[in-house]
C-alpha positions as CSV (number, residue, x, y, z in Angstrom):
1,M,-22.4,78.9,71.8
2,A,-25.1,80.9,70.0
3,M,-28.6,79.6,69.9
4,L,-30.6,80.1,66.7
5,D,-34.3,80.8,66.6
6,Y,-36.4,78.6,64.3
7,S,-36.4,81.3,61.6
8,E,-32.6,81.7,61.8
9,I,-32.0,78.1,60.7
10,V,-31.3,78.9,57.1
11,L,-29.2,77.8,54.1
12,R,-25.5,77.4,54.8
13,K,-25.9,77.5,58.6
14,Y,-24.4,74.8,60.7
15,I,-26.4,73.5,63.7
16,V,-25.9,70.8,66.4
17,L,-28.6,68.1,66.8
18,D,-28.1,65.1,69.2
19,G,-24.5,66.1,69.6
20,E,-23.7,66.0,65.8
21,P,-23.1,68.8,63.3
22,W,-25.6,69.3,60.4
23,E,-25.5,71.7,57.5
24,V,-28.7,73.4,56.4
25,L,-29.2,72.7,52.7
26,D,-32.6,74.3,52.4
27,S,-35.1,76.1,54.6
28,H,-38.6,77.5,54.0
29,V,-40.7,79.3,56.6
30,F,-44.4,78.9,55.9
31,R,-47.7,79.3,57.8
32,K,-50.5,76.8,57.6
33,Q,-53.8,78.6,57.8
34,Q,-54.3,79.8,61.4
35,R,-51.4,77.9,62.8
36,K,-48.0,79.3,63.8
37,P,-45.2,79.5,61.2
38,V,-43.0,76.4,60.7
39,N,-39.5,76.3,59.2
40,A,-39.2,73.2,57.0
41,T,-35.6,72.4,56.5
42,K,-33.4,69.9,54.7
43,L,-30.3,69.0,56.7
44,R,-27.1,67.0,55.9
45,N,-25.2,65.3,58.7
46,L,-21.6,66.4,58.4
47,I,-20.3,63.2,59.9
48,T,-22.4,60.5,58.2
49,G,-23.4,62.5,55.1
50,K,-27.1,61.5,55.7
51,V,-29.7,64.0,54.4
52,T,-32.9,64.4,56.3
53,E,-35.9,66.8,56.5
54,R,-36.9,68.4,59.7
55,S,-39.4,71.0,60.7
56,F,-38.7,73.6,63.4
57,H,-41.6,75.3,65.2
58,V,-41.7,78.8,66.7
59,S,-40.7,77.6,70.1
60,D,-37.8,75.5,68.8
61,K,-34.2,76.6,69.0
62,A,-31.0,75.0,67.7
63,E,-27.4,75.4,68.8
64,E,-25.2,76.9,66.1
65,A,-22.3,74.4,65.5
66,D,-18.8,75.7,66.1
67,I,-17.4,74.9,62.7
68,T,-14.0,76.2,61.7
69,S,-12.5,76.1,58.3
70,R,-8.9,76.2,57.1
71,D,-7.1,75.8,53.7
72,V,-5.7,72.4,53.0
73,K,-4.0,71.0,49.8
74,Y,-5.3,67.8,48.2
75,L,-2.5,65.3,47.5
76,Y,-3.9,62.0,46.2
77,E,-6.5,59.3,46.5
78,S,-5.8,55.7,47.5
79,R,-8.4,53.0,48.0
80,G,-11.2,55.4,48.8
81,E,-9.1,57.5,51.2
82,Y,-8.2,61.1,50.2
83,W,-5.0,62.5,51.5
84,F,-4.4,66.1,52.3
85,C,-1.8,68.3,54.0
86,E,-2.0,71.7,55.7
87,A,-1.6,74.4,53.1
88,K,1.2,76.0,55.0
89,D,2.8,72.9,56.4
90,P,3.2,70.0,54.0
91,S,4.5,67.7,56.7
92,K,1.1,67.7,58.5
93,R,-0.8,65.1,56.5
94,F,-4.2,63.6,57.2
95,K,-6.7,61.4,55.3
96,I,-10.4,61.6,54.9
97,D,-12.7,58.8,53.9
98,E,-14.6,59.3,50.6
99,A,-17.9,59.3,52.5
100,F,-17.0,62.6,54.1
101,I,-16.5,64.4,50.8
102,G,-19.2,62.8,48.7
103,T,-19.4,62.8,44.9
104,Q,-17.6,66.2,44.7
105,A,-14.3,64.3,45.4
106,R,-14.1,63.1,41.8
107,F,-13.6,66.7,40.7
108,M,-10.7,67.6,43.0
109,K,-7.4,68.3,41.2
110,K,-4.1,67.2,42.7
111,D,-2.4,70.1,44.6
112,S,-5.7,72.1,44.6
113,V,-6.5,74.0,47.7
114,V,-9.9,73.3,49.4
115,Q,-11.4,74.1,52.8
116,A,-11.4,71.5,55.6
117,L,-14.3,71.9,58.0
118,S,-13.6,71.0,61.6
119,F,-16.0,70.4,64.5
120,D,-14.9,70.2,68.2
121,G,-18.2,69.0,69.5
122,G,-17.8,71.0,72.7
123,K,-14.9,68.8,73.9
124,D,-12.1,70.4,75.8
125,D,-9.3,68.2,74.5
126,G,-8.4,70.9,71.9
127,E,-8.8,68.3,69.1
128,A,-11.2,69.5,66.5
129,K,-12.1,66.7,64.1
130,V,-12.1,67.3,60.3
131,I,-15.6,66.3,59.3
132,S,-16.0,67.6,55.8
133,M,-14.5,69.3,52.8
134,K,-15.7,72.5,51.2
135,I,-14.9,72.1,47.5
136,P,-15.6,75.0,45.0
137,I,-18.9,74.6,43.3
138,K,-17.5,75.6,39.9
139,I,-14.2,73.9,38.9
140,D,-12.3,74.2,35.6
141,L,-11.0,70.8,34.4
142,K,-9.2,69.6,31.3
143,V,-10.9,67.0,29.0
144,I,-8.4,64.2,28.5
145,E,-10.6,61.8,26.5
146,A,-13.4,62.7,24.1
147,H,-14.7,60.8,21.1
148,P,-15.2,63.1,18.1
149,A,-18.7,64.0,17.2
150,V,-20.1,61.7,14.6
151,K,-21.6,63.4,11.5
152,G,-25.4,63.3,11.8
153,N,-25.2,62.9,15.5
154,T,-24.9,66.6,16.4
155,A,-28.6,67.1,16.9
156,Q,-29.7,69.9,19.3
157,G,-29.2,68.8,22.9
158,A,-27.1,65.7,22.0
159,T,-24.4,64.8,24.5
160,K,-21.5,62.5,24.9
161,V,-19.4,61.2,27.8
162,V,-15.9,62.6,28.2
163,K,-13.1,61.8,30.7
164,L,-11.6,64.7,32.8
165,E,-8.1,65.1,34.2
166,T,-9.3,63.9,37.6
167,G,-10.6,60.6,36.1
168,A,-14.3,61.7,36.4
169,E,-16.6,61.1,33.5
170,I,-19.5,63.4,32.7
171,N,-21.9,64.2,29.9
172,V,-21.1,67.2,27.7
173,P,-22.3,68.8,24.5
174,M,-21.1,67.1,21.3
175,F,-18.8,70.0,20.3
176,I,-16.4,69.5,23.3
177,K,-13.0,68.2,22.2
178,E,-10.1,66.6,23.9
179,G,-7.7,69.1,25.4
180,E,-10.4,71.7,26.0
181,I,-11.0,73.2,29.5
182,I,-14.6,73.0,30.7
183,R,-16.3,74.3,33.9
184,V,-18.1,71.7,35.9
185,N,-20.6,72.1,38.7
186,S,-19.1,69.9,41.4
187,E,-22.3,69.7,43.4
188,T,-24.4,68.3,40.5
189,G,-21.6,66.8,38.5
190,E,-22.9,68.6,35.4
191,Y,-21.2,70.5,32.6
192,A,-21.6,74.2,33.0
193,E,-19.7,75.8,30.1
194,R,-16.6,75.7,27.9
195,V,-13.8,77.9,29.3
196,G,-11.2,77.6,26.5
197,G,-8.6,75.6,24.8
198,N,-5.6,73.8,26.3
199,L,-4.3,75.8,29.2
200,F,-1.6,73.4,30.2
């Protein structure tokens, strides 16, 4: 497995620390006066979801995690468990706990294809464990419930809460109507833009 120098531990890389896979969310190499450079990173544990900050020094190295990804289809959610099947083999079903997906789960549409990330942890049993889901950052969703804008309440920057086809509720500008398609940032849970009218 490849070893990464301290300066190669950058955004979107996956590394192994204490036997567990972490995703690099942010990194910044800086030099303090006469000292050697330091890479200040923000990491997310792909198994527990915990986010932590860690500094890597010039002499530090990290093992690059052997993360594989494959397309899977989202089927349904039941009591905090999300069920998927292999994109090419619907008979191969598996479930993932909500904690592994995070808040992005509420923007997944039934039958949408997402990427399952697997980590084998260096084991030789051939069984790579699905540890996380890679969901598109921008997702187009239909508004199924939206209260009409009240006259006099359409001030610049005013927002209202609408319900999306996945059941998620988000804040949107007052002009968004029921039946419209909007683009949502699944990482932040924020409205991005209006895409168009009813596509369905």
